[in-house]
N, C-alpha and C positions, 0 to 999 in steps of 0.2 A: 888090760883094763886101765892101767895107769894112764896110757896115752889117750884113751877114750875120755877118761874123766877130765884130763887137762884140756882137751879140745872143747868139751862141753862147757867147762867153767869159763873159758875164753869167750865162747858164744854168748853165754848169759851176761857176762860183763858188758858186752856191746849191744845188748838188747835184741838179740836175734829171736825170731818167733819160734814157738814150740815145735813145728814140724821138722825143723832142722835138728832139734834136740832129739826128737823121737826117733829119727833115723839112726841114731847112734846106739839105740837099745834094741834088743830082741823083744819079741812079743811077751815072753815070759818075764823078762826083766822089767818091762814097762808096766805090766799088770800089777807089780808089787811096789811101784813108786807111790808114796803117800803125798798128798797135795799140801800146799801151804795155804793157810787161811789169812786173808787180809781183812781186818775189821777197822772201819772208819767211823769216827764222829763226822758230823757234817759242817755245822757252823764254826767258823774260824779254823777249820781243818781242810775239808774239801773246798769250801768257799771261804774267801778272805773277809767275811763280815758275818753279821747275825741276820739270817733270813727273816726272823720275826720282826726285827726293827727295820730292816730294809723295806718291807712292804709298805711302811708309812709314807714312803716317797711317792706312792701313787695318789695320795690325797692332794687336793689343790694347794693347800698351804704347807704340805709335807711335815705336818706336826699333828699331835693329838691334843684335844682340849683337856684342861685339868679335870673336868668332870669324868673323862674316861681314864686318865692316868691314875686318878685317886681310887679306881676300882681294884687296883692290884693289891693282892694279899700275899705276903711272903710264903713261898712254897706252892703257890697256886698259879703259876705262870700260864699253864695251858688254858685254864678257865679265863684268865685275863685276855689271852689271845683270841679266844672265842668272842669276847666282847669287842675287841679291836676290829675283828672282821665284820661283826654286826655294824659297827659304826661306819666302816668303809662302805658297806652296802647301803647304809642309810644316806650317805652322801652321793649316792647314785654313781659310784665308780663301778664300771662294768668289770666282770670277771676277766674279760679280754685285756683290759687295761692293767688289772692286777697281775695277770700272767706275763704281760709284756715287760712290766717293771721287774718282776722276779727274774726274768731271763737275762737281765742286764747285770745281775750281781757278779762281781769278779771271782774267778777261781783263784785259789792260792797258788803262788808261783810254783811251777813244776808239777802241779796236780794233773794237768791235761796229759802230759807225757807219761806220768805214772799210771793213770787209769787206762790210757791207750795200750801201754805195755801189758797190763792185766787182761784187757779184752782180747789181746792177741795170743795170750798164753793160758786160755781157760782149761786146757788139759792138765795144767800144773797148779793153777791158782784159783781158789774160790774167793769171792769178795762179798762182804755184807756191810751195810751201813746200820749203825745203831745211834739214833739221833733223837734229841728232844725237840726237833722242828716239827714238821708235819708232812704227810705223804704227798699232798699235792705240790707243795713248794719244791720238795726234793725231786719229784718226778719231772716237773716243768724245767728245773734248772739243769738236770742231767741230760734230758732230751735235747734242750737247746744247745748244749755244749757237745752233743754227739757222743756222749759217754755212757748212756744208759746200759749198753750191752756189757759194760765192765762189771756191773753190780748184779749179783745173783738174788739177794734178798735185802729188803729194807724193813727195819724194825723201827717204827716211829709212831707218833700220835696219828690216828686215823683222821682223814679229812676228806670232805666231799662237798659237792654243791647241793644246797637245799632247794626247795620248791621255788624260792625267790631268786635263785641263781647266785646266792651268797655262799662263801666258804664257811663250812662248819667244822670245828676241830674238837676232838674228844681225847680223853686220856688213853694212853697205850694200854695200861693194865693197873691192877691194884697190887700192892706189895706191903711188906712190913719192915723194910730196910730203913733204919733211922738215918743212914748217911745220905740218902738220895731224895730228890724231889718226889712229891706224892704221886705223880703220874707215871714215873718210870724209874726202875732200878736197872741199870745197864748190866750189872753182874747177873741178875736173875735172867735177863734176856740172853746173855752170852752163854751162861751155863745151860739154859734150856735148849739152845741151838746145838751146843757141843754134845749134849746128852743123846742127840739123835744122829750123831756122826761118829765114824770110826775111821777117819781117813786123813787126818792132818798131822804131818810130822812137826810142823811149826805153826804157831799163831802169832801174827804181828798186829798189835793194837795201836792205832794212830789216833791221838786226840789232843785236846788242849785244856779242857775245863775241869772244874771240881767234880762234876758228875762222871768223869772218866776215870776217877781213882778207884771206885768200887770194883769195876771189872778187872782191874790190874791184879787184885788179890786172888783171882782164880786162875791166873796164868801159871804155866809150869816153868821150870828152870831153863828149858830149851826155847821158850817163847821170848818175844821181845815186846816191850811197851815203849812207844815212841811219843813222848810229850813235846808239844811245840815250844820252842825256846821263848822265854819271856811271858808265858801264860801260866795260869793257876796250877795246872797239873804238874808242871816241872817242879815247882816249889813244894807241892804236897808230897810228891814222891821222895824228895830229899828227906822228909821226916818219917818215911815208912820203909827205909832200906832193909830192915829186918823182916818186915811182913810181906814184901813183894819179892817173889822168887825170880821173876823174869829179868832178863837183861834190860837195862834202860838205855835208850839211845835218843838224845835230844835232837830235834830237827828244826830247821827254819824254812826249808823248801821241799817240795815233793821230790826233787832230784835226790836228796839225801835218803828219803824213804825208799825210793826206787833202788838205790845202791844196796840198802839193807835187804830188800826183797830179793834181789839178784844173788846176794851172798847166801841167803836162806835156801834158795833153789839149788845153788851149787853144793851147799852142805848136804841137802837131801839126796842129791845124786851121788855124792861121795860115799854115803852109807850103802847105797844100792850097788855101786860099781866096785867097791873094795872087796 
């Protein structure tokens, strides 16, 4: 078993696909392998910008008038984005133009390789996105990048086209968490998802912003929270060392996250093969 485990670890380090790994296990061994769950924020994590502000680029002047900017109320970003999308529609910008602009948003360095690895190893890795963006933007961007198959579930603000062909955005849910924006508590989302599962040896949470702190509190000691270097979550976690049980790994590219995922997969197999 020791030689099997060493060979498997080496394959994972080099990004081999799961069929090669599965061949090392008997049917009974593989049936007991628990999966790893990858959880991603979206803006400034999967993509290297804010999708909600990126969409303004589809306007002729690539800016909002003060009459629209002044509609924003602290903690009510989703409602504000609904008004922004109304304004974009009023300027007769077609939904096709909006989608084309969103498809140009850049991915964060290394994320394409990371999500491609995940899509090729679905027998071992589940992947969900928990984001304060919206369903249409996320779907358009992932599909354009050829990465939609990597993601099993997306938890975000619902969005759809109305009868006028304009994008309408609604709050994801109601909650009573004082830490989080009014439209979404990511901890509530993650806890709700995990309550329906019993198959994850490790959870890796990848994010950047202040609203990614709350879900870090529900992670276990064997899980990993990965804050992006230089962003709000990194600093917030420094002040919560006693409250957060999970291992903290700072990242600046998807390549570093991929290495942590591969280490997690190797660790999971060590438990099974020992």
